[in-house]
Structure formats: structure tokens, C-alpha cells
ROSE-4610 file (N, C-alpha, C; in Angstrom, 1 decimal, always signed):
// ROSE-4610
residu = [X/X/X/X/X/X/X/X/X/X/X/X/X/X/X/X/X/X/X/X/X/X/X/X/X/X/X/X/X/X/X/X/X/X/X/X/X/X/X/X/X/X/X/X/X/X/X/X/X/X/X/X/X/X/X/X/X/X/X/X/X/X/X/X/X/X/X/X/X/X/X/X/X/X/X/X/X/X/X/X/X/X/X/X/X/X/X/X/X/X/X/X/X/X/X/X/X/X/X/X/X/X/X/X/X/X/X/X/X/X/X/X/X/X/X/X/X/X/X/X/X/X/X/X/X/X/X/X/X/X/X/X/X/X/X/X/X/X/X/X/X/X/X/X/X/X/X/X/X/X/X/X/X/X/X/X/X/X/X/X/X/X/X/X/X/X/X/X/X/X/X/X/X/X/X/X/X/X/X/X/X/X/X/X/X/X/X/X/X/X/X/X/X/X/X/X/X/X/X/X/X/X/X/X/X/X/X/X/X/X/X/X/X/X/X/X/X/X/X/X/X/X/X/X/X/X/X/X]
num = [1/1/1/2/2/2/3/3/3/4/4/4/5/5/5/6/6/6/7/7/7/8/8/8/9/9/9/10/10/10/11/11/11/12/12/12/13/13/13/14/14/14/15/15/15/16/16/16/17/17/17/18/18/18/19/19/19/20/20/20/21/21/21/22/22/22/23/23/23/24/24/24/25/25/25/26/26/26/27/27/27/28/28/28/29/29/29/30/30/30/31/31/31/32/32/32/33/33/33/34/34/34/35/35/35/36/36/36/37/37/37/38/38/38/39/39/39/40/40/40/41/41/41/42/42/42/43/43/43/44/44/44/45/45/45/46/46/46/47/47/47/48/48/48/49/49/49/50/50/50/51/51/51/52/52/52/53/53/53/54/54/54/55/55/55/56/56/56/57/57/57/58/58/58/59/59/59/60/60/60/61/61/61/62/62/62/63/63/63/64/64/64/65/65/65/66/66/66/67/67/67/68/68/68/69/69/69/70/70/70/71/71/71/72/72/72/73/73/73/74/74/74/75/75/75/76/76/76]
x = [-155.9/-155.1/-155.9/-155.4/-156.0/-156.1/-157.2/-157.3/-156.2/-155.6/-154.6/-153.2/-153.0/-151.7/-151.4/-150.2/-149.7/-149.5/-149.7/-149.4/-147.9/-147.4/-145.9/-145.3/-146.1/-145.6/-145.4/-146.3/-146.2/-145.1/-144.9/-143.8/-142.5/-142.4/-141.1/-140.8/-141.9/-141.7/-141.2/-141.7/-141.2/-139.7/-139.4/-138.0/-137.1/-137.5/-136.7/-136.5/-137.5/-137.4/-136.4/-136.5/-135.6/-134.2/-134.0/-132.7/-132.0/-132.8/-132.3/-131.8/-132.6/-132.2/-130.9/-130.6/-129.4/-128.3/-128.5/-127.5/-127.2/-128.3/-128.2/-128.9/-128.9/-129.5/-130.4/-131.6/-132.5/-132.2/-132.1/-131.9/-133.1/-133.6/-134.7/-134.0/-134.1/-133.4/-134.5/-134.6/-135.5/-135.1/-136.0/-135.7/-135.7/-134.8/-134.7/-136.0/-136.7/-137.9/-139.2/-139.0/-140.1/-140.2/-140.8/-140.9/-139.7/-139.7/-138.6/-138.1/-136.8/-136.2/-135.8/-135.9/-135.6/-134.4/-133.3/-132.2/-131.9/-131.4/-131.0/-129.6/-128.7/-127.2/-126.6/-125.4/-124.6/-124.5/-124.4/-124.5/-123.5/-122.2/-121.2/-121.1/-122.0/-121.9/-123.0/-122.7/-123.6/-124.3/-125.6/-126.2/-125.7/-125.7/-125.3/-126.6/-126.6/-127.9/-127.8/-126.9/-126.8/-128.0/-128.4/-129.5/-129.0/-129.7/-129.4/-129.9/-129.0/-129.4/-130.5/-130.5/-131.5/-132.9/-132.9/-134.2/-134.6/-133.6/-133.9/-134.0/-133.8/-133.9/-132.7/-132.9/-131.9/-130.9/-129.6/-128.6/-128.0/-128.4/-127.9/-128.5/-127.6/-128.1/-128.9/-128.7/-129.3/-130.6/-131.0/-132.3/-133.4/-134.5/-135.6/-136.9/-137.2/-138.5/-138.5/-139.6/-139.9/-141.2/-141.3/-142.6/-143.0/-144.2/-144.7/-144.8/-145.3/-145.5/-145.3/-144.9/-144.7/-145.4/-146.4/-147.1/-146.4/-146.8/-146.1/-146.9/-147.9/-148.7/-149.3/-149.8/-150.4/-151.7/-151.9/-153.1/-153.7/-153.4/-153.9/-155.4]
y = [+254.8/+253.9/+252.9/+252.5/+251.6/+250.2/+249.5/+248.1/+247.2/+247.7/+246.8/+247.2/+248.1/+248.6/+248.1/+247.7/+247.3/+248.6/+248.4/+249.5/+249.6/+250.7/+250.9/+249.8/+249.5/+248.5/+247.1/+246.7/+245.4/+245.5/+246.7/+246.9/+246.7/+247.3/+247.2/+245.8/+245.0/+243.6/+242.8/+243.2/+242.5/+242.9/+244.1/+244.6/+243.8/+243.7/+243.0/+241.5/+240.8/+239.4/+239.3/+240.2/+240.1/+240.4/+241.4/+241.7/+240.5/+239.9/+238.7/+237.6/+237.4/+236.3/+236.6/+237.9/+238.4/+238.8/+238.5/+238.9/+240.4/+241.2/+242.6/+243.2/+244.5/+245.2/+246.3/+246.5/+247.6/+248.7/+249.9/+251.2/+252.1/+252.7/+253.7/+255.0/+256.0/+257.3/+258.4/+259.2/+260.3/+261.3/+261.6/+262.4/+263.9/+264.7/+266.1/+266.9/+266.4/+267.1/+266.4/+265.5/+264.8/+263.4/+262.5/+261.1/+260.3/+259.1/+258.1/+257.5/+257.5/+256.9/+255.5/+254.5/+253.1/+252.7/+252.2/+251.8/+250.3/+249.5/+248.2/+248.1/+247.8/+247.8/+246.5/+246.2/+245.1/+245.3/+244.3/+244.5/+245.4/+245.5/+246.3/+247.7/+248.0/+249.3/+250.2/+251.5/+252.5/+253.0/+253.4/+253.9/+255.3/+255.5/+256.7/+257.6/+258.7/+259.5/+260.7/+260.8/+261.9/+262.1/+263.3/+263.6/+264.6/+264.7/+265.6/+267.0/+268.0/+269.3/+270.0/+269.7/+270.3/+269.7/+268.3/+267.6/+267.1/+266.9/+266.3/+264.8/+264.2/+262.7/+262.1/+260.9/+260.2/+259.6/+259.7/+259.2/+257.8/+257.3/+256.0/+254.8/+253.9/+252.6/+251.8/+252.0/+251.2/+251.8/+252.9/+253.5/+252.7/+252.4/+251.5/+252.2/+253.1/+253.6/+254.8/+255.6/+256.7/+256.4/+256.5/+256.4/+257.8/+258.2/+259.5/+259.2/+258.0/+257.6/+256.1/+255.7/+254.2/+253.8/+253.0/+252.6/+251.4/+251.1/+250.0/+248.7/+248.6/+247.4/+247.6/+246.5/+246.5/+247.3/+248.1/+248.9/+248.7/+247.5/+247.2/+247.0]
z = [-51.4/-52.0/-52.8/-54.0/-54.8/-54.2/-54.5/-54.1/-54.7/-55.8/-56.5/-56.1/-55.2/-54.8/-53.3/-53.1/-51.8/-51.0/-49.7/-48.8/-48.6/-48.1/-47.9/-47.0/-45.9/-45.0/-45.7/-46.5/-47.3/-48.3/-48.9/-49.9/-49.2/-48.0/-47.2/-46.8/-46.4/-46.1/-47.3/-48.5/-49.7/-50.0/-49.8/-50.0/-49.1/-47.8/-46.8/-47.2/-47.7/-48.1/-49.2/-50.2/-51.4/-51.0/-50.1/-49.6/-48.9/-48.1/-47.3/-48.2/-49.3/-50.3/-51.0/-51.2/-51.9/-50.9/-49.6/-48.6/-48.6/-48.7/-48.7/-47.5/-47.4/-46.3/-46.8/-46.1/-46.4/-45.5/-46.0/-45.2/-45.4/-44.4/-44.4/-44.0/-44.9/-44.6/-44.9/-43.9/-44.0/-45.1/-46.0/-47.2/-46.7/-47.2/-46.7/-47.2/-48.1/-48.6/-48.0/-47.1/-46.5/-47.0/-46.1/-46.5/-46.2/-46.7/-46.4/-47.7/-47.9/-49.1/-48.6/-49.5/-49.3/-50.2/-49.6/-50.3/-49.9/-50.9/-50.6/-51.1/-50.2/-50.4/-50.0/-50.5/-49.9/-48.4/-47.6/-46.1/-45.5/-46.0/-45.5/-46.1/-47.0/-47.8/-47.3/-47.2/-46.8/-48.1/-48.0/-49.2/-49.7/-51.0/-51.6/-51.7/-50.9/-50.9/-51.8/-52.7/-53.6/-54.5/-54.7/-55.6/-56.7/-57.8/-58.9/-58.4/-58.3/-57.8/-58.7/-59.9/-60.8/-60.7/-60.7/-60.7/-59.4/-58.5/-57.2/-57.2/-58.4/-58.6/-57.9/-57.3/-56.6/-57.6/-57.3/-58.2/-57.9/-56.7/-56.3/-57.0/-57.4/-58.0/-57.0/-55.7/-54.6/-54.2/-54.7/-54.3/-54.9/-54.0/-54.5/-54.5/-53.5/-53.4/-52.5/-52.5/-51.6/-51.0/-49.7/-49.0/-48.4/-48.7/-48.0/-46.5/-46.2/-44.8/-44.7/-43.5/-43.3/-42.0/-42.1/-40.9/-40.3/-39.1/-38.4/-38.5/-39.4/-39.7/-41.1/-41.6/-42.9/-42.9/-44.0/-44.1/-45.5/-46.1/-47.5/-47.4]
């Protein structure tokens, strides 16, 4: 990892702070190809996990990031 890049744990903490300010919720969903997709949605809404069948790109406007792995502590 680059010294200038946040680890996934710290990125997730930042997403959670931003979501709280906007009264939204962070969802972590295991990607069918591996890793974890991060969605930020209004609190009562479930994330749209549709992907483009040709490219595999996520179609949801609430999708924020994909993590290959997510540790339980900072590893910056």
C-alpha cells in the first residue's frame, strides 16, 4: 500500500462519519466475485446491488467502493 493511501479500515470509518452526518447508512455486501462492496443509502432503503452483465460494473447510485479485504483495525 502506498504511504499516501488510506487503508480500507480508515476509508470505511470515513464513509461511516459521512453517512452519519447525512442520516444515511453504510452497507457492506460480499461481492459475488470476491471482496466487499460498500453502499451508502438512506436509512430505510436497501442497496441496489445490480451490475452490468457485460462489464460487471455496479449500477447503483449508492455504491461507493470495493474492498479486496477489510481489516478490523487500522493498517495505514
